[in-house]
C-alpha positions in Angstrom: -45.2 31.3 154.8 -46.4 33.1 151.3 -44.2 32.4 148.5 -42.8 35.3 146.4 -42.2 34.9 142.9 -39.5 36.5 141.1 -40.3 37.9 137.4 -37.2 38.1 135.6 -37.1 36.4 132.4 -35.5 32.7 131.6 -32.9 34.3 129.4 -31.8 38.1 130.1 -31.3 40.4 127.7 -28.0 40.5 125.8 -26.0 43.9 125.1 -22.5 44.2 123.5 -20.6 47.7 124.6 -17.6 48.6 122.2 -16.1 51.7 123.6 -11.8 52.4 123.8 -11.4 53.0 127.3 -11.2 49.7 129.3 -12.5 51.7 132.2 -15.4 53.2 130.4 -16.6 49.6 129.3 -15.7 47.9 133.3 -18.3 51.2 134.3 -20.9 50.4 131.7 -20.2 46.0 132.1 -21.0 46.9 136.1 -23.7 49.2 136.3 -26.0 47.7 133.4 -25.3 44.3 135.4 -26.3 45.8 138.5 -29.8 47.2 137.5 -30.9 45.2 134.7 -31.1 41.4 134.4 -29.0 41.1 131.5 -25.7 39.6 130.4 -22.9 42.8 129.4 -20.3 41.9 126.4 -17.6 44.4 126.3 -14.2 45.2 123.7 -12.4 47.8 122.6 -12.0 46.3 119.4 -14.3 47.4 116.3 -13.5 44.2 115.1 -14.2 41.7 117.3 -17.7 43.5 117.8 -19.0 42.8 114.8 -17.3 39.4 115.0 -19.3 39.4 118.5 -22.6 40.7 116.9 -22.7 38.2 113.9 -22.3 34.8 116.2 -24.2 35.9 119.2 -27.8 37.6 119.3 -28.0 40.8 121.2 -30.9 42.8 122.4 -29.4 46.2 122.4 -26.0 47.3 120.5 -23.7 50.4 122.8 -21.1 51.7 120.5 -18.7 54.2 121.0 -18.6 57.2 117.7 -15.2 57.6 117.6 -13.7 54.1 117.6 -9.4 54.1 116.7 -10.3 52.3 113.6 -14.0 51.9 112.2 -16.5 54.0 113.5 -19.4 52.9 115.7 -21.7 53.8 113.0 -20.0 52.8 110.5 -19.6 49.6 111.9 -23.8 49.6 112.8 -24.3 50.7 109.0 -21.9 46.8 108.3 -23.9 45.2 110.6 -27.0 46.8 109.3 -25.8 45.5 105.7 -25.5 41.8 107.2 -28.6 41.4 109.1 -30.4 42.5 105.9 -28.7 39.6 103.8 -29.1 37.3 106.5 -32.6 38.3 107.3 -34.1 34.7 106.2 -33.4 33.8 109.9 -34.8 34.8 113.7 -31.9 37.3 113.5 -33.4 41.0 113.6 -30.4 44.0 113.7 -31.2 45.3 117.5 -31.6 49.2 118.3 -28.2 50.9 118.6 -26.8 53.6 121.6 -24.0 55.7 120.1 -21.7 56.6 123.1 -19.6 60.5 122.3 -17.2 62.0 124.1 -18.1 65.4 123.3 -21.6 66.3 122.0 -23.3 68.9 120.9 -26.9 68.2 119.8 -27.7 71.3 117.5 -25.1 69.8 115.2 -26.3 68.4 111.3 -23.9 65.4 112.2 -25.8 64.5 115.5 -29.1 65.0 114.0 -28.2 62.6 111.2 -27.3 59.9 113.4 -30.0 60.2 115.6 -32.4 60.2 112.5 -30.8 56.8 111.2 -33.0 53.9 111.2 -32.3 51.8 114.5 -30.2 54.6 116.5 -32.2 55.2 120.4 -30.3 58.3 120.7 -26.2 59.4 121.6 -25.2 59.4 125.4 -22.0 61.4 126.5 -19.5 59.3 127.5 -19.3 58.2 130.2 -22.8 59.4 130.8 -24.4 59.1 134.6 -25.9 56.1 136.1 -29.2 57.3 136.1 -29.0 58.7 132.5 -27.8 55.3 131.3 -30.4 52.8 133.0 -33.2 55.6 131.9 -32.0 55.4 128.1 -31.0 51.4 127.9 -33.8 50.7 129.8 -36.0 52.4 127.1 -34.6 49.6 124.6 -34.8 46.5 126.2 -38.2 44.6 127.6 -39.3 46.1 131.1 -39.3 42.2 132.3 -35.3 42.8 132.3 -35.3 45.3 135.0 -34.4 44.8 138.0 -37.0 46.0 140.9 -34.5 48.7 141.9 -34.5 49.9 138.5 -38.0 50.0 137.9 -38.1 53.6 139.9 -35.5 54.9 137.4 -36.8 54.0 134.3 -38.3 57.0 132.6 -42.2 56.9 131.0 
């Protein structure tokens, strides 16, 4: 009988998500772990997200743009400064996808955010499952995709 080998990597990709809504956090966590070989840390607190991002290595950040205390954009800027200062180590600032309740892609603010280094896009929150998987899978190594998600990945 032939042996079927799984091609999942030994270490799953790690994703950190910051969003105010606990319901949205659960949606993101369940969706991403269902389609990707990943671990997902979620928090509604920008302060705790900052702490986690410093302590643990991540492959991708998903931050809400309009967080209550510190916006996702400001938090990412702070993390960039911290990662730049600690550039002697193996830590590299992961890419980010911003989450927003309302998106107007023709505004200068959205265009400016999209041009910043490391930004891989802005998603309406919560996005359709297929759109979320497409966007995230475009930011992680294809080895992290489970077989069911391989058909969803955009080219």
